[in-house]
N, C-alpha and C positions, 0 to 999 in steps of 0.2 A: 390415449396413451397413459401410462402410469407416470405420476409425478416423479421427477428426478429427486434423488436424495439431496443433491446439492441445493436445490431451490428451497425445500422445506427446512433444511438445516440452516441455510442463510437467513430464512425468516426468523427462526427461534433465536439464533445468535444475535440478530439485530434487535429483537425485542428485549432480550436480556441485557444487552449493552445499554439501552435506554434506561432501564430500571436501575442498573448498577450506577449510572451517572447520578441518579437521584438519591442514592442511599445516604450520603452525608447530609441531606437537607433536613431541616426541621419542618414540621407541618406548616408553619407560618410562611416558609419560603416558597411554597407552591402557588400562592394566589396573587401576589402583587403584580401590577403591570405599570412600570414607571414611565413608559412612552408608548405611543400608539403602535409603532412598528416592532416592538418587542413583546412577545406574548408570554403569559404566565406558564410556569412549568406544568401545572395541573391541566390547563387548557391543551397544551401540546401533547400530553399523555393521552387525553381524550380524543383529540383530533386525529392523531396517527392511527388510533384504534378505529375510529369512525370510518376512516378511509377503507380499511379492509372490510368492515361490516357492510358499508354502502355499495362498494364496487365489486365485491366478491361474494360475500355470504348471502345477501338478500337476493342476488340474481342467480346464483349457481348451486346453493345448497337447499335441496327440497325440504320444506317444512321448517325452515329457519325462522325463529322469532327474535325480533330485535330486543336487545337487553333493556332499553328504555326508549320509548318513542320520543321523549323530549330531547334526547341527546343529539338528534339530527339538527335541531335548531341551535343547540349550544355549541356543537363542535364542527359544524360546517364552516369552512374558511371563506371561500369565494365562488363556490360552484352554484351559479344561478339555476342551472338545470335541475339541481337536486331539491331546491326549495328555499324558503326564507331562512335567515340566520341572524344571530346576535351581531350587533355592530362591533367592528374590530376594536374600537377604543373602549368597549365595555367588557372585554374578556376578563379584566381584573376584578369585576364585581361578583364573580361567581364563587361566593362562599359556599354555595351548594351547587352541585353534589359534593359530598365530602371527598377528600383524597382517597380514603378507604374505598368509597363507592367507585371511583374512577379506576382504581386498581382491580376491583372486582370485574368491572367492564372489560379491562384489558385481558384478564385471564379467561373470561367467558368467551371472548372472541378468539383467543388463542386455541382454546379447546375445539371450537367449531372449525377453525382453519385446519387444524390437524385432522379432523373428521373429513372435511371436504377433500383434502389432498391424500387421504387414504384410499380414495376411489380413483377410477380412471378419469383423467382430465385431458383437455385438449390444449393445443398450442396457445390459443387466445387466453385461456385461464392462466397458463404458465406466465405469459407476458404481463398479465394484470398483477400477478403476485410479485413479479420482479419490480414493476412500477411502484407498488405499495412499499416494498422493501427499500427501494432507493428514495422514495418519498420520506420514509421514516428516518433514513440516514441524513437527508437534508435537514430534518428537524432536530436531529441530534446535534448538528453543528449550530443551529439556531438556539437550542437550549443552552449550549455552552456559552455563546456570546450574549444571549439575552439575560442569563443569570449573572454574568459578570457585570453587565450594565446595571442590573438591579442592585447588586452589592455595592457598586461604586456610588450609587445615589443614596445609600444609607448614610446617616449623619456620621457614623464612625467607620465607614468604608470596611464593612465586615468581610470575612474571608470564607471561602468555600470549605476548606478543611485545612488542618494544620499541615504545613509543609507544601501545600498546593500552590503552584505559581505558574506564571507564564514561562514557557520553555525559553531557555536562554540560548537560542540558536544563533549561529553566526554563518557567514559565507564560508564555504569549505574549500573553495578553489581560488587561485590567484585571479585578480581582476583582469579581464581582457575583453576586447571587442570581437564579436563574431560577424563576419561580412557575408551577406547573402546576395548572390548575384541577381541581376535583373532577369526577369523571365516570366513565363506563364506557369502557375502552380495550381494544384488541385486542393480544394478546401472542403472540409466536411467529413462526416463519419462514413466509414465503409466497413462492411463485414457483418457477421451475424450476432455479434455480442450486443449487449444492451446499450441503448442510447436514448436520449430524449428527442422528441420530434423537431426541436429547434436546431439540432445538429445535422438533420437530414437535408438532402438536396445538394449532394456533392457537386461542386462546380469549379470552374476555372477562374482564376484572378490573375491579373498582370501586376507584378510588383517591380518598382524601380529598385536599383541596388541600394541597400541600406546596411547599417551596422547596428547590432543590438548587444547590450551588455550581458555577460554570462552570470553576473551577480545582481542581487537585490541592492537597493539603496539602504545604507546603514543609519543607525541613530546619530552617529557623529556627523555624518554628511548632512542630515536634516538640521542638526543643531547649528551647523555653520550657516544654513539658510536663515534660521531664526535670528542668529546673532548679526546677520547682515541686513536685518530689517525686512525679512521676507514677508512677514504678515502686515507690514506697514507701507509697502510700496505697491501702489495699484498697477504699476507697469507690468508686473509679472502675472496678473490675474485676469482671467476672463471676466467680463462685466458682471455676469451672474454670480461668479465666485466672489468677486470683490464685494458685491452687495451682501452675500452670505457672511463674509468676514466682518463687515461693518455692523450689520444687524445683530449678529450674535457675539460680537466683541471677542473674536477668536484670536488667540495669540500663540497657541501650541497645539499639538495633536491631542486627541482624546486620551484621557488617562494620564497625561503628563502634568507635572507640577514642578516648578523651580523652587527649591528650598535652600536658602543661604548660598545661592549661586551654584547649587548642584541639582541637576535634573533627576527627578524621581518618576516612576511609573507605577500605576496601580495594577496589581496582578491578583490572581486567585489566592495568593499567599499574603496579600496586603501590599503596602507601599514598599518598593525596592529602588535602590539607586540604579539608574539606567546604565546598561552595558553599552559603552560607545560603539563597540564592534557588532552589537546585536542588530538584527534585521528590523527595520522600521515597520511599525504596524499601526492600524487604526487611523489611517488618514483617508480622506475622501478624494473624489476625482478632482475637485477644484484645487486641493492642496497638491495632489500629484502633478497636475498640469502646471501649477505655478512653480513648483520646484524644478520641473524639467525646463521651463522657460528661463529660470534663474541660472541654470547650468548651461544655457545655450543649446539645449537639446530638446527632445520631445518624447512623448509616450508612443510605443509601437501601436500599430493597428492590430486588431484581432487576427487578421490574416498573416501579417508579418510574424506575430507571436507563434501562431500554429506551425508555420513553416520552419521557424528557427528553433522551436522547443526541443527538438531531438538533440540539439547540440549544447544544451545547458540543463542544470538541475532546476526543478520547479516543484511546487507543492507545499512550501512553507508559508506563503502568503498568496491571497487572491490578488492578481495583478491587474491594475486598471489599464485598459487599452483606450486608444483614441477612436473607438468605433461605437457608433450608436447601435442599440439593440434592435435589429431589423430582421425580417424573414429572409432566408436564403431563397434563391430562385426555385420556383415550383413548390414552395411551402404551402401546405394545405392544412387547415384546422380540422382535426378529426371530429366526427359526429359525436354528439352527446356531451356529457359532463366532462369527460377527460380531455376533450378538445379545449377546455378552458385552462389547461395546465400551464401553457406557455404563451400561446399565440396572442392572447388579448392583452398581454403586458408589453407588446412591442411598440412602445412609445415613451419618449422622455426618459429613457434609461440608457446606461452605458454598460458595455460588455466587460466582464472580468474573466481572466483565464487562469488556469492552474489549479489551485487548491490551497489549503492552509493547515496549520497545526491542529485546527479544530475539526477539519474534515474527517469524516469516517474513513476507516481503512479501505483502500482499493475503490473508493467512490469516484474519483476524478479520472480524467483521461485528456489527451491532448485536444480533442475536439469539443470538450465540455464548454458550454457557454453559460456562465453565470451572469447575472445582471442586477444592477441596483440603480436607484436614483443617484445623481452625482453628489448630493449633500450628505449621504449616509456614510458613517465611518465606524460603526460599532462592530463590524466584521473585522477579521484579521486580514486587512487589505494593505498592500505595499506597492512599491514602485520598481519597475525595471526600465531603464532608459534606452532610447534608440536615437539614432542620428543618421 
């Protein structure tokens, strides 16, 4: 079949969006890695390109020559089937290749992807292209949050660009509780549109009657938790969460600082006074669970969230659920390297639903299952309560 115009246009618009995000950066901004779980900008530019080269061009384009044989080692993330790779915590030592060289790599691969899709391609190749596009969109969000964390660690908390800031978003509807009746419901992706394998295996679940908020928790609600000694009272915390608080001397959400009795937050535009009505962000599962306990409520399960999501607005914060990241019934790991995309991470992580202000346009859907370890909070994560 001939490649659809939509797919290849989506490819190029995605690639351009990545590079547009990087335009305000200095050369020095591309390389640092401040923590192991946040990758440098240069590495992510190379890695997203490596994905297309490895899984599409080397397998489907006759006569294709890799841009640089060393790049497979440098830009492979976790695909053991593909070969050895640089340790994750060493991505920030890559002063070479140069940023210019990585951009040459991107444009080289773009030209060859265009050549590949100017020919007749089959459904399998179309699906691989879509996977690569959505993979890069995932990294666009990571670039946004990883760069913010890097700027925050700078001694002077530098800014991304003049006027750039965290979106000052608020809840747009009156607070109310949505009641979902008990019953058997179907969970999981259906249809022919794109999804990841961890969304497949549509199945039935039984839910007791519950209520879920139509709104996110706001900054002023969480400030009330802090003022009531929320970070000082072990009663609200899971044991592992309390150990995290004690070990790391946590007293407020990431990017928050109290100055002369007024709470401020670090944004892309620098420090700003916190908007009390703004939607809470950058808290981890432990904090979300402790806040819910303090309120006498709980976090929804991912199944409750999916069933209720059609009745409220979502997409401004990734929402912690009280569900462990586990396979759906009938889940099977695909053969080869792409089988490593999701399945092998189904341990010691919690599911988040929705999306965030940093998520690429049209990337999320109601069945999307994001997942992180419970102590991470550098993503735009928030809280929706249930009872």
